[in-house]
N, C-alpha and C positions, 0 to 999 in steps of 0.2 A: 777270299769269300766273293761268291757270285752275286749280281744283281736280284737275281730271283729271290734268293735267301735272305736278302735286306728286306726285301718286300715280305715275305711269309714270316718273318720274325719281327718286324716291327710292332708296334701297340695296335691295339684296336683302332684308337681315334685316327692313328695315323694311315691305317688299312683302309679305313672309311673315306677318309680325304681323297687317298689315290684312287680308289674305285670310283668316287663322285666325278673326278677328275677326268679318268679315262670315260667313262661316260658322255661327260659334257664333249669331248674331244671327238669321239665316235658320232655323236649327234651333230655336232657342228660340221663334221667334214660330208657328212650325208646332206644336210643342208647346203653346205659349199657347192657340191657338186649339182644338185638340183638348182640353185639360183644361177649357176653358169648355164645350165642347158636353158633355162626359162629366159634368160637375157638373151642369149644367142637368137632363140627363135622369136623374142619379142622383135630384134635388131632386123632379122631378116623378113618377118613379116611386114615391117613397117617399110622398108625398102620397096617389096614387093606392092603395096596397095598404093605408094605413092607413085610408083611409075605407071601402075594403072590410072591413079585418078587424074595425073596429069597427062595422059595420052590423050586426050581430047574427046573423050567419049562423055556423052549425054549424061547428066547426073541422074536422069531417070531410068536410063538404062543401066547404070551403073548399080542402082538401087535394085534393080530387078536382079541382077547379076550377085548379089551379095546375098539377097534374100533365098534364092535358089540355092546356092552354094554357100553359105554362112562359114564363116571362119572364126568360133568364139576367141581364139589365141590372137586375132589380129585386134591390137589396140585401135587403130586407126578406122578401122572397118566398123568397130563397134560405136567409136565418137561419131562417124559418117551417118551411120545407120539412126543413132539417135538424134542426130542434128536434121537430117532430113525428114525422118517421121514427124517429129514435132513441126517443121517447115509446112509439109502437107496437111498434118491435120488442121492446123491454125488458117492456113490459105484457103481451106475448103468452106470456113465460115463465111457467111454472106458479109455480115460487119467486121470482117476482120480489120484490124489496125495495123499500117505497117510497124509503129513502135511496138506493138503487144507481140506480134510474131515475132521479131528481132529477139525481143525480151525472152520470148520463151524457148527460141531456139538456143541462145546461148545459154539458158540455165540449165537445158536439158544436156548440153554438150558440157557444161562444168561438173554435173554430177557422174557422166560417163568418164570424164578426166578423173575425177576424183577414184573413181572404182577402178580405175586402169592404175592409178597411183598406188592403192592398196595393196593390188596384185603384185606390183614390181616390189615394194617392200617388205613381202612377206618373208621372215624369217630373219631378216637384218636386226630387228630389235635382241633376238635370241643370240646373233653372232657378235653384238656389242657387249652384250652382258657376259657373255663366256670370256672374250676378250678385256674386259675392264676387271672382272673379279676373280678369273681363275689365279694369276699371281698371288692374291691376297689369300684364296682358300689354302694354295700351296704354301704360302709363306706361314699361314695357321698351322699347318701340318709338321713344318719344320719347327715352329717354335714349340710345340708340343712334344716334339720327338727329344729335341734338346733339352727341354726342361726334364724329361724322365732320363735322360742320360746323366745328368748331374744329380738328380736325385737319387740315382743307382750307385754313385760316389759314396754317397754317405755310409753305405755298408760295406766301403772297399779302404783297406788299413793305408794301402799304398796305391794311390791315382796314377795310372801311367797312360800314356797316349793309345796304348791297345787296349785300355779298358774302356774308352770313352771313343775310340773311333768307329765301332760298329753302329753306336746308335746316333751318333752324328751323321753318320755316312746315310743310315735309311731315312732319317730325318729330311736331309737334303734331297733325297729322291722325290720328295714331295713338291718341292719347289720346282725340281726339274719339270715334272709330269705338268704342273701348272702351267709354266714357260710353254712345254709345248702343246697345251690345249688353248693356250693364248695367243701365241704368235700367228698362226694360221687364221684364227677369228679375227683378228685384227685387220690381217692384210686382205682378207677377203670381205670384210666390211666395208673397208676405206674403198678398195677398189668398184665394189657394186654398189656403193652410194654414188660414186660419181658417175656409173653407168645408168643408174636409175635418174640421175640429175640430167644427163645428157638427152635420154629417152623422153623424161617428162618434157624437156622443152622441145623436143621434136612434136611430140604432141601438141601440145600448147600453140606453136605455131602454125601447126596444120589447122588447127581449130580456128583461129583467127583469120588465116586466109579463106577457109571455107564460109566462115562467117562472112567476110566481105562479100565473097561471091553471090550467097543469099541476099545480102543486102542491096546488092546492085538489083538482083531479081524483084524483089519485092517493092522496091523503089521506082524501078523503071518501067513497073506496071502500073503504077498509080500517077 
């Protein structure tokens, strides 16, 4: 008996479980590939902007450069732009207080950091959900299929292994599909969560260093 015949001959509930798990697996793989590409691009733009920022270029000149050729995929560029815009705006006020300037700059960069964290964590909750629930959904299909197999024994005068084996086999396929959907999702979630944490630490470190540079500027001129 082939695997396909077991799937086709399974009960409606077990088939629905299998289809839902297969759909979840396909969607999770699409998200896994999308997240991999996005996080690789995020790491590349991080290195590129750090090299540009620490090359000794004047901050005003760098600001003009990123405004002339903005890269919305560069998190550090977005954080830098948010901070320098707020810094420039507050410094242009005649009665600008240094503490108020730095509070505004740090608040603006915190908002930019929160946006970048939201971008990095996109789809991760779905992967976590698939990884944690798929085995239980598959187990539900297995329990339902085995229950139907034993109910069918009530109409059989002599129960043999051959009479229950197909029903149990088709039921166990649901658990196998559940594991097939869950394992890649769990691995990807753990791997990408670690990458997100590493990137966020780098973003926060940059924001603190940039804030220190602006702090020296605003207090040095007073």
